[in-house]
Backbone bond lengths (Angstrom), bond angles and torsions (degrees), N, CA, C in turn:
res aa  C-N    CA-C-N  psi(-1)  N-CA   C-N-CA  omega(-1)  CA-C   N-CA-C  phi
1 L - - - 1.461 - - 1.518 108.66 -
2 I 1.297 117.92 120.34 1.453 122.30 178.47 1.517 107.62 -102.74
3 L 1.328 115.52 108.81 1.456 120.61 -174.85 1.519 113.01 -66.02
4 A 1.311 117.05 -27.50 1.459 119.67 -177.39 1.524 111.98 -64.05
5 S 1.290 117.80 -22.03 1.457 119.85 -179.23 1.529 112.39 -90.94
6 L 1.303 118.37 -2.33 1.459 121.63 -179.93 1.517 112.00 -85.14
7 R 1.310 116.09 156.14 1.450 120.47 173.88 1.531 108.41 -73.30
8 V 1.339 116.68 159.05 1.463 122.21 -178.55 1.520 110.96 -56.12
9 D 1.332 118.31 -42.81 1.457 120.04 -178.33 1.521 111.57 -63.16
10 R 1.344 117.16 -31.23 1.467 120.23 177.30 1.526 110.54 -71.49
11 V 1.337 117.78 -37.35 1.468 120.71 177.82 1.521 109.61 -66.22
12 I 1.341 117.00 -41.25 1.461 120.51 178.12 1.521 109.97 -64.04
13 E 1.325 116.96 -41.42 1.467 120.69 177.15 1.531 109.71 -60.68
14 W 1.335 116.59 -43.82 1.463 121.23 178.34 1.527 110.49 -62.12
15 A 1.334 116.90 -42.21 1.459 120.85 179.15 1.529 110.41 -63.75
16 S 1.319 117.24 -36.95 1.458 120.48 177.98 1.518 111.12 -64.77
17 R 1.339 116.35 -39.29 1.464 118.77 175.94 1.519 110.16 -65.49
18 C 1.327 117.20 -33.32 1.462 120.69 178.34 1.525 111.12 -65.10
19 A 1.315 116.53 -26.05 1.460 120.01 178.89 1.518 110.37 -62.08
20 R 1.337 116.44 -20.21 1.456 119.72 178.64 1.525 111.51 -102.42
21 S 1.325 117.82 6.05 1.456 121.01 179.51 1.523 109.79 -140.08
22 V 1.310 117.06 -160.91 1.460 120.52 -176.02 1.524 113.13 -118.88
23 C 1.309 118.25 30.03 1.468 119.95 -177.74 1.524 112.00 -97.56
24 V 1.325 118.64 19.09 1.458 122.50 -176.68 1.526 112.28 -58.47
25 R 1.302 119.22 -40.08 1.459 120.23 -175.50 1.526 112.07 -61.79
26 A 1.297 117.54 -21.22 1.457 120.49 178.40 1.522 112.35 -69.96
27 L 1.319 118.04 -18.10 1.460 121.00 178.82 1.523 112.82 -70.58
28 A 1.308 117.96 -34.54 1.454 122.47 -169.77 1.523 114.91 -49.30
29 P 1.317 120.18 -51.66 1.461 117.76 -175.89 1.523 115.25 -78.43
30 I 1.325 119.24 -12.00 1.456 119.27 -171.39 1.517 114.61 -105.78
31 L 1.309 119.97 -12.37 1.462 119.85 -173.40 1.526 113.90 -57.44
32 P 1.326 119.94 -56.58 1.465 118.16 -179.21 1.531 111.65 -64.79
33 F 1.312 116.72 -39.63 1.451 121.39 -177.28 1.528 110.53 -65.94
34 A 1.316 117.11 -45.42 1.459 120.78 -179.93 1.520 110.37 -61.87
35 Y 1.319 116.07 -39.77 1.452 118.61 -179.76 1.534 110.85 -67.81
36 A 1.320 115.61 -46.07 1.462 120.16 -177.25 1.527 111.25 -62.88
37 R 1.331 117.62 -37.00 1.455 121.07 -177.73 1.524 112.42 -77.64
38 S 1.335 117.09 -24.53 1.454 118.92 -172.17 1.522 113.62 -96.84
39 N 1.326 118.20 -3.83 1.458 121.26 -178.18 1.522 110.83 -136.10
40 R 1.322 115.02 151.64 1.458 119.67 177.09 1.524 108.44 -123.91
41 F 1.326 115.63 96.05 1.457 122.11 178.80 1.521 108.07 -126.51
42 D 1.332 115.78 164.84 1.460 116.95 171.72 1.530 107.12 -74.10
43 R 1.311 117.99 170.19 1.465 121.42 -171.45 1.520 114.24 -60.27
44 E 1.329 118.52 -46.38 1.468 120.05 -178.89 1.515 111.14 -64.57
45 E 1.312 116.72 -48.32 1.455 120.69 -179.44 1.526 109.87 -63.82
46 S 1.317 117.04 -37.34 1.455 121.08 -179.29 1.521 111.16 -60.44
47 F 1.329 117.55 -43.70 1.461 119.60 -178.92 1.523 110.72 -65.89
48 D 1.333 117.76 -42.86 1.465 120.73 177.47 1.520 111.06 -61.39
49 Q 1.329 116.73 -42.60 1.458 120.82 179.30 1.524 110.95 -66.86
50 F 1.335 116.81 -36.55 1.464 119.18 178.44 1.518 110.91 -64.58
51 L 1.341 117.61 -40.88 1.461 119.53 178.37 1.528 110.56 -61.77
52 F 1.330 117.25 -40.48 1.461 121.31 175.80 1.526 109.64 -62.02
53 F 1.332 116.08 -43.61 1.455 122.08 179.17 1.527 110.17 -60.07
54 F 1.348 117.60 -48.01 1.452 119.11 -177.55 1.515 111.29 -66.46
55 D 1.320 118.48 -31.83 1.455 120.67 176.67 1.520 110.27 -58.93
56 K 1.319 117.68 -42.86 1.470 121.38 177.91 1.528 110.84 -67.10
57 V 1.324 116.83 -42.14 1.453 120.54 179.39 1.528 110.26 -67.55
58 S 1.340 117.52 -38.48 1.467 119.67 179.36 1.522 110.85 -63.29
59 E 1.320 116.77 -30.42 1.461 120.91 175.01 1.529 109.99 -62.77
60 A 1.329 117.20 -46.15 1.460 122.03 179.26 1.529 110.61 -65.54
61 I 1.326 116.97 -41.26 1.465 120.08 178.65 1.529 109.54 -65.34
62 G 1.328 117.02 -39.97 1.465 120.90 176.92 1.515 111.89 -59.05
63 R 1.337 116.54 -43.90 1.472 120.00 177.58 1.520 110.63 -63.36
64 A 1.329 116.92 -39.20 1.462 120.62 179.63 1.520 110.83 -64.96
65 L 1.317 117.41 -39.85 1.463 120.45 179.71 1.527 111.70 -65.74
66 K 1.320 117.29 -32.09 1.466 120.28 178.70 1.520 111.96 -63.95
67 T 1.321 116.48 -34.24 1.460 120.39 -176.95 1.525 112.70 -103.62
68 N 1.316 117.37 4.22 1.451 123.21 -176.35 1.530 111.42 -58.84
69 K 1.319 116.02 129.39 1.456 120.85 177.44 1.529 112.35 -123.25
70 S 1.346 118.02 -4.74 1.459 118.26 -177.52 1.525 115.60 -144.02
71 L 1.311 120.17 -17.37 1.458 121.77 -177.62 1.530 110.03 -74.64
72 T 1.337 116.81 117.20 1.461 120.55 -177.36 1.524 113.21 -107.09
73 H 1.321 118.20 -19.68 1.464 122.79 -179.78 1.521 109.28 -126.74
74 L 1.329 116.37 129.51 1.461 120.42 178.61 1.520 109.14 -137.01
75 S 1.325 116.37 124.84 1.459 121.59 176.33 1.524 108.93 -119.04
76 L 1.325 115.46 119.03 1.453 122.24 173.98 1.529 108.75 -118.58
77 H 1.309 115.98 32.06 1.465 123.76 -179.43 1.529 110.82 -53.55
78 G 1.331 115.35 126.50 1.451 121.05 172.07 1.514 116.25 66.98
79 N 1.313 118.01 33.08 1.456 120.36 -178.45 1.516 114.52 -104.02
80 G 1.322 118.02 9.30 1.456 120.28 174.56 1.518 115.09 67.34
81 M 1.304 117.00 33.94 1.465 121.55 -178.51 1.520 111.46 -55.07
82 G 1.306 117.40 -49.34 1.455 121.60 179.85 1.516 112.73 66.79
83 V 1.318 114.76 -179.13 1.462 121.47 -178.53 1.530 110.09 -65.15
84 E 1.339 117.38 -44.20 1.456 121.61 -177.24 1.527 111.57 -62.31
85 G 1.317 117.10 -45.62 1.458 121.03 179.04 1.510 112.94 -66.64
86 S 1.337 116.81 -29.24 1.468 119.88 -178.78 1.526 112.06 -66.36
87 V 1.320 117.18 -25.75 1.471 120.33 179.31 1.520 109.79 -63.99
88 N 1.327 117.69 -52.20 1.468 121.35 179.66 1.519 111.94 -67.43
89 F 1.329 116.04 -40.48 1.458 119.91 179.57 1.526 110.52 -62.23
90 A 1.336 116.94 -42.79 1.463 121.61 -179.10 1.529 111.66 -63.48
91 K 1.320 117.59 -34.63 1.468 120.68 177.95 1.525 110.81 -59.21
92 G 1.317 116.38 -41.01 1.459 120.29 178.62 1.509 113.05 -75.11
93 L 1.316 116.09 -32.79 1.457 121.01 -178.55 1.525 112.22 -71.94
94 A 1.309 116.19 -30.03 1.469 121.00 -177.39 1.528 110.56 -58.71
95 G 1.283 116.04 120.80 1.464 121.07 176.90 1.511 115.39 77.97
96 N 1.353 119.08 5.43 1.454 120.72 177.64 1.522 108.31 -72.88
97 H 1.316 116.84 117.80 1.466 121.31 -175.83 1.526 113.29 -100.33
98 I 1.310 117.66 1.56 1.466 121.67 -175.98 1.532 111.90 -98.27
99 L 1.317 117.03 -41.59 1.462 122.14 -176.25 1.524 110.84 -64.10
100 K 1.334 116.40 127.70 1.471 121.50 -178.52 1.528 112.57 -110.32
101 R 1.329 117.36 -33.91 1.470 121.59 -178.53 1.515 109.04 -126.25
102 L 1.323 115.19 128.58 1.455 120.99 -179.45 1.519 109.63 -133.13
103 D 1.325 116.04 125.96 1.463 122.47 176.84 1.524 107.91 -118.48
104 I 1.318 115.81 105.53 1.464 120.91 175.46 1.530 108.89 -121.06
105 S 1.309 114.82 38.88 1.464 120.77 178.23 1.522 110.22 -72.43
106 L 1.327 114.80 157.30 1.461 122.89 176.07 1.534 111.66 55.08
107 N 1.334 116.08 51.79 1.461 121.29 -177.40 1.522 113.60 -127.57
108 H 1.310 118.68 13.88 1.473 122.29 176.39 1.534 112.25 55.60
109 L 1.324 116.93 41.99 1.471 120.40 -177.45 1.518 113.19 -72.74
110 K 1.317 116.52 -36.51 1.468 122.55 -176.54 1.528 109.81 56.66
111 D 1.314 116.71 -169.36 1.472 120.28 -179.22 1.530 111.96 -64.74
112 E 1.330 116.67 -42.99 1.463 120.84 -175.06 1.527 111.69 -63.15
113 G 1.307 117.38 -43.91 1.458 121.21 178.73 1.515 112.14 -66.87
114 T 1.334 116.06 -37.36 1.463 120.46 178.24 1.525 110.79 -66.58
115 V 1.315 116.78 -37.03 1.471 120.74 176.24 1.536 109.36 -61.32
116 N 1.335 117.62 -42.43 1.469 121.21 177.57 1.523 111.49 -60.96
117 I 1.324 116.42 -46.65 1.465 121.43 -179.31 1.530 110.45 -64.84
118 A 1.330 117.05 -43.90 1.468 120.99 -179.39 1.524 111.38 -62.03
119 A 1.320 117.26 -41.00 1.464 121.12 178.62 1.525 110.40 -61.42
120 A 1.333 116.38 -40.86 1.470 120.73 178.54 1.521 111.32 -66.52
121 L 1.322 116.54 -41.85 1.464 120.38 -179.30 1.522 111.74 -63.72
122 E 1.296 115.33 -34.17 1.463 120.91 -178.46 1.529 112.18 -65.70
123 L 1.322 116.52 -20.01 1.458 121.08 -177.60 1.527 113.84 -83.88
124 G 1.313 116.79 12.13 1.460 118.91 171.59 1.509 117.45 116.31
125 A 1.319 118.73 15.37 1.464 120.26 176.10 1.528 108.89 -63.19
126 Q 1.304 116.65 147.58 1.467 121.75 -176.95 1.529 112.43 -107.78
127 L 1.327 116.83 36.05 1.463 120.74 -177.67 1.523 112.08 -64.20
128 E 1.320 115.23 141.17 1.457 122.02 173.19 1.523 110.58 -105.87
129 S 1.333 116.42 -27.14 1.455 121.64 -177.87 1.526 109.64 -137.29
130 L 1.330 115.90 131.47 1.461 121.46 -179.00 1.523 108.96 -136.67
131 N 1.322 116.39 123.63 1.461 121.81 178.04 1.521 108.65 -111.35
132 L 1.323 116.05 112.76 1.462 123.65 177.79 1.529 110.94 -119.29
133 S 1.308 117.42 22.95 1.468 120.51 -177.59 1.525 111.06 -65.89
134 H 1.336 115.41 156.15 1.473 122.76 176.08 1.525 113.08 56.23
135 N 1.319 117.83 48.67 1.463 121.25 -179.13 1.525 113.74 -125.43
136 A 1.331 117.85 11.10 1.462 122.12 -179.56 1.525 112.08 54.96
137 I 1.333 115.50 40.58 1.466 121.24 179.25 1.517 108.60 -82.16
138 G 1.312 116.33 131.27 1.453 122.50 179.95 1.515 111.81 -107.66
139 T 1.310 115.01 -159.41 1.465 121.47 -175.92 1.524 112.20 -61.86
140 R 1.325 117.45 -47.43 1.473 120.09 -176.41 1.533 112.27 -60.82
141 G 1.316 117.23 -45.67 1.458 121.01 179.15 1.511 112.26 -64.69
142 T 1.331 116.44 -40.34 1.459 120.73 179.92 1.522 111.31 -67.18
143 M 1.323 116.25 -40.29 1.464 119.25 179.17 1.527 111.16 -65.34
144 R 1.332 117.02 -38.12 1.469 120.16 178.11 1.517 110.87 -67.68
145 L 1.331 116.71 -37.25 1.458 121.19 176.37 1.525 110.92 -64.94
146 A 1.336 116.67 -42.99 1.467 120.97 177.28 1.527 110.85 -61.21
147 Q 1.315 116.71 -39.70 1.464 121.51 177.10 1.532 110.82 -61.53
148 A 1.325 116.76 -43.50 1.465 120.99 179.36 1.529 111.13 -63.99
149 I 1.337 116.00 -41.91 1.468 120.14 -179.46 1.523 110.67 -66.76
150 S 1.319 116.84 -39.78 1.473 120.00 -178.14 1.527 112.86 -77.36
151 S 1.331 118.37 -5.26 1.466 121.35 -179.51 1.523 112.46 -66.91
152 G 1.324 116.77 -18.71 1.458 120.22 179.91 1.522 113.29 93.79
153 N 1.325 117.64 -7.69 1.465 120.96 179.62 1.518 113.02 -86.77
154 L 1.333 117.24 -17.12 1.459 121.60 -177.78 1.523 111.08 -110.07
155 F 1.322 115.88 143.12 1.454 120.85 177.32 1.524 109.22 -128.27
156 I 1.322 114.92 58.31 1.461 121.05 -177.08 1.525 110.05 -73.19
157 R 1.329 115.29 126.23 1.460 121.66 177.63 1.514 111.53 -94.23
158 S 1.341 116.21 -27.60 1.454 121.10 -177.77 1.525 109.61 -135.05
159 L 1.333 115.84 123.61 1.454 121.95 179.71 1.518 108.29 -132.33
160 D 1.327 117.01 119.30 1.457 121.70 179.88 1.523 109.06 -109.14
161 L 1.330 115.56 112.46 1.465 122.28 177.30 1.527 110.30 -119.63
162 S 1.313 116.91 23.98 1.457 120.55 -177.57 1.528 111.32 -63.87
163 T 1.317 114.53 152.84 1.463 123.74 178.92 1.524 111.85 56.96
164 N 1.318 115.74 46.97 1.459 124.37 171.82 1.524 107.11 -128.15
165 A 1.303 117.34 167.82 1.470 122.14 -179.35 1.521 109.82 -103.30
166 L 1.328 116.50 67.33 1.459 121.68 -171.35 1.523 114.65 -63.55
167 G 1.286 118.11 -44.60 1.460 120.72 -175.62 1.525 110.54 86.68
168 G 1.317 115.76 151.58 1.462 122.12 -175.32 1.508 114.40 -62.05
169 K 1.328 117.40 -46.49 1.468 121.44 -178.36 1.532 111.40 -60.34
170 A 1.320 116.81 -46.45 1.453 121.27 -179.17 1.525 111.22 -67.48
171 A 1.322 117.65 -40.06 1.464 121.62 178.45 1.520 110.55 -62.99
172 N 1.333 116.89 -41.14 1.471 120.21 177.17 1.516 111.65 -63.83
173 L 1.328 116.46 -40.94 1.457 120.86 178.72 1.507 110.95 -63.26
174 L 1.329 117.88 -41.94 1.447 121.20 176.77 1.521 111.64 -64.23
175 G 1.324 116.53 -36.46 1.462 121.37 178.66 1.523 112.80 -64.25
176 E 1.303 116.71 -27.85 1.463 121.14 -179.36 1.528 112.04 -80.51
177 V 1.318 116.30 -19.45 1.473 120.33 -176.22 1.475 111.40 -74.58
């Protein structure tokens, strides 16, 4: 089955079925490609439609994370999650005790999306490695992340915040954690 040749509604249907199983990691490399191949829009409209598409898919991934019993590594690198998608994704991430490595780099999270992710992590996620590089995270997002890490509920061994606009105050706060 080649997902890139499916229509968007079929990919969303597949993602919904994944919410009841453990095939979520298979979504990561195909989301932008499946969307681009299944629709013909001009560039501006295409990006707006893709964000809408990922919001629906992030809902399915969030549901899958809530019921996850075996997936320990998840990479959604470069899938355009954005602030809107981070809301649904964070709902599923909250309290997930199975996931150990998460890569959500290059997803346009900004401060608002990072605040959503940090709030979810604070609720008991057991991550050991978190990659948030290339997300335009500023001082506010970094400070909220530092707060989540210092809460005592997280035991992150590896945190990648490279290529973000952290700022001196936030970087110092993270250094103290």
